[in-house]
All heavy atoms as a GROMACS GRO file, in nm:
protein
  496
    1MET      N    1   0.082  -0.118  -0.003
    1MET     CA    2   0.004   0.001   0.000
    1MET      C    3   0.091   0.123  -0.002
    1MET      O    4   0.172   0.138   0.085
    1MET     CB    5  -0.088  -0.002   0.126
    1MET     CG    6  -0.186   0.114   0.123
    1MET     SD    7  -0.277   0.145   0.279
    1MET     CE    8  -0.363  -0.005   0.300
    2LYS      N    9   0.070   0.209  -0.094
    2LYS     CA   10   0.154   0.332  -0.110
    2LYS      C   11   0.075   0.448  -0.046
    2LYS      O   12  -0.038   0.469  -0.072
    2LYS     CB   13   0.171   0.357  -0.259
    2LYS     CG   14   0.245   0.487  -0.286
    2LYS     CD   15   0.381   0.457  -0.339
    2LYS     CE   16   0.436   0.592  -0.390
    2LYS     NZ   17   0.556   0.622  -0.338
    3ASP      N   18   0.146   0.522   0.036
    3ASP     CA   19   0.087   0.642   0.102
    3ASP      C   20   0.086   0.757  -0.001
    3ASP      O   21   0.184   0.770  -0.081
    3ASP     CB   22   0.165   0.684   0.220
    3ASP     CG   23   0.154   0.584   0.341
    3ASP    OD1   24   0.044   0.523   0.351
    3ASP    OD2   25   0.246   0.570   0.420
    4ASN      N   26  -0.017   0.836   0.010
    4ASN     CA   27  -0.027   0.954  -0.078
    4ASN      C   28   0.021   1.080  -0.020
    4ASN      O   29   0.002   1.183  -0.077
    4ASN     CB   30  -0.172   0.968  -0.133
    4ASN     CG   31  -0.219   0.855  -0.227
    4ASN    OD1   32  -0.134   0.799  -0.293
    4ASN    ND2   33  -0.344   0.822  -0.225
    5GLU      N   34   0.081   1.066   0.100
    5GLU     CA   35   0.126   1.188   0.167
    5GLU      C   36   0.259   1.231   0.105
    5GLU      O   37   0.346   1.152   0.068
    5GLU     CB   38   0.161   1.160   0.315
    5GLU     CG   39   0.034   1.116   0.394
    5GLU     CD   40  -0.056   1.232   0.414
    5GLU    OE1   41  -0.004   1.348   0.435
    5GLU    OE2   42  -0.177   1.214   0.409
    6PRO      N   43   0.272   1.366   0.086
    6PRO     CA   44   0.396   1.414   0.022
    6PRO      C   45   0.511   1.409   0.125
    6PRO      O   46   0.489   1.425   0.249
    6PRO     CB   47   0.367   1.565  -0.012
    6PRO     CG   48   0.252   1.595   0.085
    6PRO     CD   49   0.175   1.471   0.108
    7THR      N   50   0.625   1.386   0.072
    7THR     CA   51   0.744   1.382   0.159
    7THR      C   52   0.829   1.505   0.121
    7THR      O   53   0.811   1.568   0.014
    7THR     CB   54   0.828   1.259   0.134
    7THR    OG1   55   0.871   1.253  -0.001
    7THR    CG2   56   0.750   1.133   0.166
    8LEU      N   57   0.926   1.543   0.206
    8LEU     CA   58   1.002   1.661   0.178
    8LEU      C   59   1.087   1.642   0.053
    8LEU      O   60   1.108   1.739  -0.023
    8LEU     CB   61   1.100   1.690   0.295
    8LEU     CG   62   1.024   1.740   0.423
    8LEU    CD1   63   1.126   1.761   0.532
    8LEU    CD2   64   0.943   1.870   0.395
    9SER      N   65   1.132   1.523   0.028
    9SER     CA   66   1.208   1.500  -0.094
    9SER      C   67   1.127   1.502  -0.220
    9SER      O   68   1.175   1.524  -0.331
    9SER     CB   69   1.285   1.372  -0.088
    9SER     OG   70   1.200   1.262  -0.072
   10SER      N   71   0.996   1.479  -0.212
   10SER     CA   72   0.912   1.476  -0.329
   10SER      C   73   0.855   1.615  -0.364
   10SER      O   74   0.798   1.634  -0.473
   10SER     CB   75   0.800   1.380  -0.319
   10SER     OG   76   0.706   1.418  -0.218
   11ILE      N   77   0.862   1.707  -0.268
   11ILE     CA   78   0.812   1.843  -0.295
   11ILE      C   79   0.913   1.912  -0.385
   11ILE      O   80   1.031   1.919  -0.357
   11ILE     CB   81   0.792   1.918  -0.165
   11ILE    CG1   82   0.686   1.854  -0.083
   11ILE    CG2   83   0.749   2.065  -0.196
   11ILE    CD1   84   0.662   1.910   0.055
   12GLU      N   85   0.863   1.968  -0.499
   12GLU     CA   86   0.954   2.016  -0.603
   12GLU      C   87   1.036   2.131  -0.556
   12GLU      O   88   1.154   2.148  -0.588
   12GLU     CB   89   0.877   2.052  -0.725
   12GLU     CG   90   0.809   1.934  -0.793
   12GLU     CD   91   0.707   1.977  -0.901
   12GLU    OE1   92   0.696   2.096  -0.928
   12GLU    OE2   93   0.642   1.892  -0.953
   13ASP      N   94   0.974   2.232  -0.488
   13ASP     CA   95   1.042   2.354  -0.455
   13ASP      C   96   1.087   2.355  -0.302
   13ASP      O   97   1.103   2.464  -0.246
   13ASP     CB   98   0.959   2.472  -0.488
   13ASP     CG   99   0.827   2.471  -0.411
   13ASP    OD1  100   0.796   2.381  -0.344
   13ASP    OD2  101   0.754   2.575  -0.427
   14TYR      N  102   1.111   2.239  -0.246
   14TYR     CA  103   1.154   2.240  -0.106
   14TYR      C  104   1.282   2.306  -0.083
   14TYR      O  105   1.299   2.389   0.010
   14TYR     CB  106   1.158   2.097  -0.052
   14TYR     CG  107   1.212   2.081   0.083
   14TYR    CD1  108   1.142   2.132   0.190
   14TYR    CD2  109   1.339   2.025   0.108
   14TYR    CE1  110   1.186   2.120   0.321
   14TYR    CE2  111   1.390   2.013   0.233
   14TYR     CZ  112   1.311   2.058   0.340
   14TYR     OH  113   1.367   2.052   0.465
   15ASP      N  114   1.381   2.278  -0.167
   15ASP     CA  115   1.515   2.341  -0.152
   15ASP      C  116   1.522   2.479  -0.219
   15ASP      O  117   1.623   2.550  -0.190
   15ASP     CB  118   1.620   2.250  -0.214
   15ASP     CG  119   1.636   2.123  -0.127
   15ASP    OD1  120   1.621   2.129  -0.006
   15ASP    OD2  121   1.664   2.019  -0.185
   16THR      N  122   1.432   2.514  -0.304
   16THR     CA  123   1.445   2.643  -0.379
   16THR      C  124   1.328   2.731  -0.355
   16THR      O  125   1.266   2.775  -0.454
   16THR     CB  126   1.467   2.608  -0.530
   16THR    OG1  127   1.350   2.534  -0.572
   16THR    CG2  128   1.594   2.527  -0.553
   17LEU      N  129   1.284   2.752  -0.238
   17LEU     CA  130   1.175   2.845  -0.206
   17LEU      C  131   1.216   2.986  -0.254
   17LEU      O  132   1.328   3.028  -0.216
   17LEU     CB  133   1.132   2.846  -0.063
   17LEU     CG  134   1.055   2.721  -0.016
   17LEU    CD1  135   1.033   2.731   0.136
   17LEU    CD2  136   0.924   2.713  -0.086
   18LYS      N  137   1.126   3.050  -0.323
   18LYS     CA  138   1.160   3.184  -0.367
   18LYS      C  139   1.036   3.273  -0.361
   18LYS      O  140   0.926   3.231  -0.360
   18LYS     CB  141   1.203   3.185  -0.518
   18LYS     CG  142   1.337   3.113  -0.542
   18LYS     CD  143   1.368   3.110  -0.688
   18LYS     CE  144   1.496   3.030  -0.706
   18LYS     NZ  145   1.526   3.007  -0.847
   19GLY      N  146   1.062   3.403  -0.350
   19GLY     CA  147   0.957   3.503  -0.353
   19GLY      C  148   0.861   3.493  -0.238
   19GLY      O  149   0.893   3.480  -0.123
   20SER      N  150   0.728   3.500  -0.275
   20SER     CA  151   0.627   3.498  -0.175
   20SER      C  152   0.619   3.378  -0.094
   20SER      O  153   0.581   3.379   0.027
   20SER     CB  154   0.493   3.529  -0.239
   20SER     OG  155   0.454   3.422  -0.325
   21LYS      N  156   0.645   3.260  -0.146
   21LYS     CA  157   0.650   3.136  -0.070
   21LYS      C  158   0.749   3.141   0.038
   21LYS      O  159   0.717   3.098   0.151
   21LYS     CB  160   0.680   3.017  -0.162
   21LYS     CG  161   0.563   2.974  -0.249
   21LYS     CD  162   0.603   2.848  -0.323
   21LYS     CE  163   0.494   2.804  -0.418
   21LYS     NZ  164   0.524   2.679  -0.485
   22LYS      N  165   0.864   3.193   0.010
   22LYS     CA  166   0.969   3.201   0.114
   22LYS      C  167   0.923   3.300   0.225
   22LYS      O  168   0.947   3.270   0.343
   22LYS     CB  169   1.099   3.246   0.051
   22LYS     CG  170   1.216   3.230   0.142
   22LYS     CD  171   1.347   3.247   0.061
   22LYS     CE  172   1.464   3.200   0.138
   22LYS     NZ  173   1.586   3.208   0.064
   23ARG      N  174   0.870   3.414   0.182
   23ARG     CA  175   0.817   3.510   0.285
   23ARG      C  176   0.709   3.452   0.368
   23ARG      O  177   0.703   3.472   0.491
   23ARG     CB  178   0.774   3.636   0.217
   23ARG     CG  179   0.886   3.724   0.167
   23ARG     CD  180   0.838   3.861   0.126
   23ARG     NE  181   0.739   3.852   0.011
   23ARG     CZ  182   0.778   3.856  -0.113
   23ARG    NH1  183   0.900   3.860  -0.150
   23ARG    NH2  184   0.684   3.848  -0.202
   24ILE      N  185   0.621   3.374   0.309
   24ILE     CA  186   0.513   3.311   0.383
   24ILE      C  187   0.568   3.216   0.491
   24ILE      O  188   0.525   3.205   0.601
   24ILE     CB  189   0.408   3.248   0.291
   24ILE    CG1  190   0.334   3.358   0.217
   24ILE    CG2  191   0.311   3.155   0.365
   24ILE    CD1  192   0.249   3.302   0.103
   25VAL      N  193   0.658   3.126   0.446
   25VAL     CA  194   0.724   3.027   0.535
   25VAL      C  195   0.785   3.100   0.651
   25VAL      O  196   0.768   3.066   0.768
   25VAL     CB  197   0.816   2.932   0.457
   25VAL    CG1  198   0.899   2.856   0.554
   25VAL    CG2  199   0.745   2.850   0.363
   26TRP      N  200   0.863   3.203   0.619
   26TRP     CA  201   0.939   3.274   0.729
   26TRP      C  202   0.841   3.346   0.818
   26TRP      O  203   0.860   3.353   0.942
   26TRP     CB  204   1.041   3.370   0.671
   26TRP     CG  205   1.164   3.289   0.639
   26TRP    CD1  206   1.216   3.267   0.520
   26TRP    CD2  207   1.260   3.236   0.735
   26TRP    NE1  208   1.332   3.193   0.526
   26TRP    CE2  209   1.368   3.176   0.658
   26TRP    CE3  210   1.267   3.232   0.870
   26TRP    CZ2  211   1.466   3.106   0.719
   26TRP    CZ3  212   1.377   3.167   0.933
   26TRP    CH2  213   1.469   3.102   0.853
   27SER      N  214   0.730   3.406   0.759
   27SER     CA  215   0.638   3.472   0.844
   27SER      C  216   0.559   3.378   0.935
   27SER      O  217   0.533   3.413   1.051
   27SER     CB  218   0.540   3.557   0.758
   27SER     OG  219   0.464   3.466   0.685
   28VAL      N  220   0.530   3.258   0.887
   28VAL     CA  221   0.465   3.163   0.974
   28VAL      C  222   0.557   3.119   1.088
   28VAL      O  223   0.515   3.103   1.204
   28VAL     CB  224   0.424   3.042   0.891
   28VAL    CG1  225   0.374   2.922   0.978
   28VAL    CG2  226   0.306   3.076   0.800
   29ILE      N  227   0.676   3.098   1.058
   29ILE     CA  228   0.780   3.059   1.160
   29ILE      C  229   0.793   3.169   1.267
   29ILE      O  230   0.796   3.146   1.385
   29ILE     CB  231   0.919   3.028   1.099
   29ILE    CG1  232   0.911   2.901   1.015
   29ILE    CG2  233   1.029   3.013   1.200
   29ILE    CD1  234   1.027   2.869   0.929
   30ILE      N  235   0.812   3.301   1.221
   30ILE     CA  236   0.825   3.408   1.311
   30ILE      C  237   0.698   3.426   1.395
   30ILE      O  238   0.713   3.448   1.516
   30ILE     CB  239   0.860   3.540   1.231
   30ILE    CG1  240   0.992   3.520   1.154
   30ILE    CG2  241   0.862   3.654   1.327
   30ILE    CD1  242   1.115   3.498   1.250
   31ILE      N  243   0.588   3.420   1.338
   31ILE     CA  244   0.460   3.435   1.414
   31ILE      C  245   0.444   3.324   1.515
   31ILE      O  246   0.402   3.346   1.628
   31ILE     CB  247   0.340   3.440   1.320
   31ILE    CG1  248   0.334   3.571   1.238
   31ILE    CG2  249   0.210   3.423   1.391
   31ILE    CD1  250   0.239   3.582   1.127
   32GLY      N  251   0.480   3.203   1.475
   32GLY     CA  252   0.475   3.091   1.578
   32GLY      C  253   0.570   3.113   1.689
   32GLY      O  254   0.532   3.085   1.796
   33LEU      N  255   0.694   3.152   1.663
   33LEU     CA  256   0.783   3.184   1.770
   33LEU      C  257   0.734   3.298   1.860
   33LEU      O  258   0.748   3.294   1.981
   33LEU     CB  259   0.921   3.218   1.714
   33LEU     CG  260   0.999   3.103   1.651
   33LEU    CD1  261   1.125   3.154   1.587
   33LEU    CD2  262   1.032   2.996   1.758
   34PHE      N  263   0.675   3.398   1.800
   34PHE     CA  264   0.622   3.513   1.875
   34PHE      C  265   0.509   3.475   1.967
   34PHE      O  266   0.511   3.506   2.080
   34PHE     CB  267   0.581   3.628   1.781
   34PHE     CG  268   0.524   3.749   1.844
   34PHE    CD1  269   0.613   3.833   1.911
   34PHE    CD2  270   0.395   3.779   1.843
   34PHE    CE1  271   0.568   3.945   1.974
   34PHE    CE2  272   0.348   3.890   1.909
   34PHE     CZ  273   0.432   3.973   1.974
   35ILE      N  274   0.417   3.390   1.915
   35ILE     CA  275   0.303   3.345   1.993
   35ILE      C  276   0.359   3.260   2.107
   35ILE      O  277   0.311   3.265   2.222
   35ILE     CB  278   0.200   3.273   1.911
   35ILE    CG1  279   0.132   3.372   1.819
   35ILE    CG2  280   0.096   3.196   1.994
   35ILE    CD1  281   0.038   3.316   1.714
   36GLY      N  282   0.450   3.166   2.076
   36GLY     CA  283   0.512   3.084   2.181
   36GLY      C  284   0.576   3.172   2.285
   36GLY      O  285   0.565   3.134   2.406
   37ALA      N  286   0.647   3.270   2.249
   37ALA     CA  287   0.715   3.357   2.348
   37ALA      C  288   0.611   3.433   2.437
   37ALA      O  289   0.631   3.443   2.554
   37ALA     CB  290   0.807   3.460   2.277
   38LEU      N  291   0.499   3.475   2.372
   38LEU     CA  292   0.395   3.541   2.447
   38LEU      C  293   0.336   3.451   2.550
   38LEU      O  294   0.312   3.485   2.666
   38LEU     CB  295   0.289   3.596   2.356
   38LEU     CG  296   0.315   3.720   2.281
   38LEU    CD1  297   0.205   3.758   2.192
   38LEU    CD2  298   0.336   3.834   2.380
   39LEU      N  299   0.309   3.323   2.513
   39LEU     CA  300   0.245   3.226   2.604
   39LEU      C  301   0.345   3.190   2.713
   39LEU      O  302   0.299   3.177   2.830
   39LEU     CB  303   0.204   3.106   2.523
   39LEU     CG  304   0.085   3.122   2.433
   39LEU    CD1  305   0.052   3.001   2.345
   39LEU    CD2  306  -0.037   3.170   2.504
   40ALA      N  307   0.473   3.174   2.678
   40ALA     CA  308   0.574   3.146   2.782
   40ALA      C  309   0.586   3.262   2.883
   40ALA      O  310   0.594   3.240   3.002
   40ALA     CB  311   0.705   3.112   2.718
   41GLY      N  312   0.587   3.381   2.829
   41GLY     CA  313   0.592   3.500   2.912
   41GLY      C  314   0.473   3.513   3.009
   41GLY      O  315   0.485   3.545   3.125
   42ALA      N  316   0.360   3.484   2.949
   42ALA     CA  317   0.231   3.489   3.035
   42ALA      C  318   0.232   3.385   3.145
   42ALA      O  319   0.193   3.407   3.254
   42ALA     CB  320   0.106   3.471   2.946
   43LYS      N  321   0.284   3.267   3.105
   43LYS     CA  322   0.296   3.157   3.209
   43LYS      C  323   0.392   3.198   3.325
   43LYS      O  324   0.368   3.179   3.438
   43LYS     CB  325   0.339   3.030   3.146
   43LYS     CG  326   0.377   2.919   3.238
   43LYS     CD  327   0.278   2.804   3.222
   43LYS     CE  328   0.323   2.683   3.305
   43LYS     NZ  329   0.265   2.676   3.434
   44LEU      N  330   0.505   3.258   3.285
   44LEU     CA  331   0.601   3.302   3.387
   44LEU      C  332   0.542   3.419   3.470
   44LEU      O  333   0.562   3.423   3.592
   44LEU     CB  334   0.728   3.351   3.318
   44LEU     CG  335   0.819   3.238   3.262
   44LEU    CD1  336   0.939   3.298   3.184
   44LEU    CD2  337   0.867   3.143   3.376
   45TYR      N  338   0.472   3.507   3.408
   45TYR     CA  339   0.417   3.628   3.478
   45TYR      C  340   0.308   3.583   3.573
   45TYR      O  341   0.304   3.624   3.690
   45TYR     CB  342   0.374   3.734   3.377
   45TYR     CG  343   0.318   3.857   3.445
   45TYR    CD1  344   0.402   3.947   3.504
   45TYR    CD2  345   0.186   3.880   3.452
   45TYR    CE1  346   0.358   4.060   3.564
   45TYR    CE2  347   0.133   3.991   3.513
   45TYR     CZ  348   0.218   4.082   3.569
   45TYR     OH  349   0.170   4.200   3.630
   46PHE      N  350   0.210   3.510   3.522
   46PHE     CA  351   0.095   3.478   3.601
   46PHE      C  352   0.110   3.347   3.686
   46PHE      O  353   0.038   3.329   3.782
   46PHE     CB  354  -0.034   3.460   3.510
   46PHE     CG  355  -0.071   3.585   3.446
   46PHE    CD1  356  -0.058   3.604   3.307
   46PHE    CD2  357  -0.128   3.690   3.521
   46PHE    CE1  358  -0.102   3.720   3.248
   46PHE    CE2  359  -0.166   3.806   3.463
   46PHE     CZ  360  -0.151   3.827   3.330
   47GLY      N  361   0.203   3.271   3.653
   47GLY     CA  362   0.229   3.149   3.730
   47GLY      C  363   0.120   3.044   3.720
   47GLY      O  364   0.036   3.052   3.627
   48ASP      N  365   0.130   2.945   3.801
   48ASP     CA  366   0.023   2.840   3.804
   48ASP      C  367  -0.096   2.880   3.864
   48ASP      O  368  -0.107   2.975   3.949
   48ASP     CB  369   0.084   2.716   3.874
   48ASP     CG  370   0.201   2.652   3.803
   48ASP    OD1  371   0.207   2.667   3.681
   48ASP    OD2  372   0.287   2.597   3.873
   49ALA      N  373  -0.208   2.814   3.832
   49ALA     CA  374  -0.338   2.848   3.892
   49ALA      C  375  -0.345   2.781   4.031
   49ALA      O  376  -0.316   2.666   4.048
   49ALA     CB  377  -0.451   2.794   3.803
   50HIS      N  378  -0.374   2.866   4.128
   50HIS     CA  379  -0.391   2.821   4.264
   50HIS      C  380  -0.533   2.841   4.314
   50HIS      O  381  -0.561   2.883   4.421
   50HIS     CB  382  -0.292   2.886   4.358
   50HIS     CG  383  -0.154   2.870   4.319
   50HIS    ND1  384  -0.086   2.748   4.334
   50HIS    CD2  385  -0.061   2.954   4.264
   50HIS    CE1  386   0.038   2.761   4.293
   50HIS    NE2  387   0.054   2.885   4.251
   51ASP      N  388  -0.630   2.805   4.225
   51ASP     CA  389  -0.769   2.838   4.262
   51ASP      C  390  -0.850   2.705   4.283
   51ASP      O  391  -0.972   2.708   4.263
   51ASP     CB  392  -0.831   2.920   4.150
   51ASP     CG  393  -0.827   2.851   4.019
   51ASP    OD1  394  -0.755   2.748   4.006
   51ASP    OD2  395  -0.888   2.895   3.923
   52ALA      N  396  -0.784   2.603   4.335
   52ALA     CA  397  -0.860   2.478   4.364
   52ALA      C  398  -0.943   2.503   4.490
   52ALA      O  399  -0.899   2.567   4.587
   52ALA     CB  400  -0.762   2.366   4.385
   53LEU      N  401  -1.063   2.447   4.488
   53LEU     CA  402  -1.151   2.458   4.602
   53LEU      C  403  -1.124   2.337   4.694
   53LEU      O  404  -1.146   2.228   4.649
   53LEU     CB  405  -1.297   2.465   4.557
   53LEU     CG  406  -1.338   2.583   4.472
   53LEU    CD1  407  -1.480   2.568   4.421
   53LEU    CD2  408  -1.320   2.706   4.548
   54PRO      N  409  -1.092   2.366   4.816
   54PRO     CA  410  -1.073   2.255   4.911
   54PRO      C  411  -1.203   2.187   4.949
   54PRO      O  412  -1.304   2.256   4.964
   54PRO     CB  413  -1.000   2.314   5.030
   54PRO     CG  414  -1.039   2.457   5.023
   54PRO     CD  415  -1.061   2.490   4.878
   55THR      N  416  -1.207   2.056   4.959
   55THR     CA  417  -1.329   1.988   4.999
   55THR      C  418  -1.294   1.907   5.122
   55THR      O  419  -1.196   1.833   5.127
   55THR     CB  420  -1.384   1.902   4.888
   55THR    OG1  421  -1.282   1.805   4.850
   55THR    CG2  422  -1.428   1.975   4.767
   56ALA      N  423  -1.378   1.923   5.224
   56ALA     CA  424  -1.356   1.851   5.349
   56ALA      C  425  -1.460   1.745   5.369
   56ALA      O  426  -1.447   1.661   5.462
   56ALA     CB  427  -1.360   1.949   5.470
   57ASP      N  428  -1.561   1.736   5.290
   57ASP     CA  429  -1.666   1.637   5.308
   57ASP      C  430  -1.617   1.497   5.249
   57ASP      O  431  -1.571   1.487   5.142
   57ASP     CB  432  -1.794   1.674   5.227
   57ASP     CG  433  -1.852   1.805   5.277
   57ASP    OD1  434  -1.828   1.838   5.398
   57ASP    OD2  435  -1.923   1.871   5.203
   58ALA      N  436  -1.634   1.392   5.338
   58ALA     CA  437  -1.602   1.265   5.294
   58ALA      C  438  -1.730   1.195   5.246
   58ALA      O  439  -1.834   1.210   5.309
   58ALA     CB  440  -1.539   1.184   5.414
   59ILE      N  441  -1.719   1.109   5.146
   59ILE     CA  442  -1.836   1.040   5.094
   59ILE      C  443  -1.838   0.908   5.174
   59ILE      O  444  -1.751   0.825   5.168
   59ILE     CB  445  -1.822   1.013   4.949
   59ILE    CG1  446  -1.820   1.148   4.877
   59ILE    CG2  447  -1.935   0.931   4.898
   59ILE    CD1  448  -1.791   1.129   4.724
   60ASN      N  449  -1.942   0.895   5.263
   60ASN     CA  450  -1.950   0.778   5.346
   60ASN      C  451  -2.043   0.673   5.276
   60ASN      O  452  -2.013   0.553   5.291
   60ASN     CB  453  -2.017   0.816   5.482
   60ASN     CG  454  -1.930   0.904   5.558
   60ASN    OD1  455  -1.808   0.892   5.548
   60ASN    ND2  456  -1.985   0.991   5.639
   61LYS      N  457  -2.142   0.717   5.202
   61LYS     CA  458  -2.232   0.624   5.140
   61LYS      C  459  -2.275   0.678   5.003
   61LYS      O  460  -2.312   0.795   4.996
   61LYS     CB  461  -2.355   0.597   5.224
   61LYS     CG  462  -2.451   0.502   5.172
   61LYS     CD  463  -2.570   0.483   5.263
   61LYS     CE  464  -2.667   0.381   5.202
   61LYS     NZ  465  -2.787   0.366   5.280
   62VAL      N  466  -2.256   0.592   4.901
   62VAL     CA  467  -2.291   0.631   4.769
   62VAL      C  468  -2.435   0.603   4.744
   62VAL      O  469  -2.478   0.480   4.760
   62VAL     CB  470  -2.201   0.565   4.664
   62VAL    CG1  471  -2.248   0.604   4.521
   62VAL    CG2  472  -2.058   0.602   4.684
   63PRO      N  473  -2.530   0.697   4.717
   63PRO     CA  474  -2.670   0.660   4.704
   63PRO      C  475  -2.690   0.576   4.572
   63PRO      O  476  -2.632   0.599   4.469
   63PRO     CB  477  -2.735   0.799   4.686
   63PRO     CG  478  -2.625   0.895   4.646
   63PRO     CD  479  -2.498   0.838   4.695
   64MET      N  480  -2.765   0.468   4.592
   64MET     CA  481  -2.801   0.382   4.480
   64MET      C  482  -2.950   0.392   4.458
   64MET      O  483  -3.028   0.401   4.551
   64MET     CB  484  -2.760   0.239   4.518
   64MET     CG  485  -2.611   0.222   4.552
   64MET     SD  486  -2.508   0.227   4.408
   64MET     CE  487  -2.528   0.069   4.346
   65LYS      N  488  -2.989   0.376   4.336
   65LYS     CA  489  -3.135   0.373   4.307
   65LYS      C  490  -3.191   0.238   4.318
   65LYS      O  491  -3.130   0.139   4.292
   65LYS     CB  492  -3.158   0.428   4.166
   65LYS     CG  493  -3.136   0.581   4.159
   65LYS     CD  494  -3.190   0.622   4.021
   65LYS     CE  495  -3.174   0.777   4.017
   65LYS     NZ  496  -3.225   0.831   3.898
   0.00000   0.00000   0.00000
């Protein structure tokens, strides 16, 4: 069974990206890095969520129908 998925070696312009294709690839990479940096910065700034509600009630009997 042959897969129909393209591979990097079968893409014709993989090694020779030019013009708008090259700009699009680089802009996607830069935007991805920027979004990742923003999310990492927000995680460092805001920290972990400490909003768990403590429960002290123990379940003694599970109601059955």
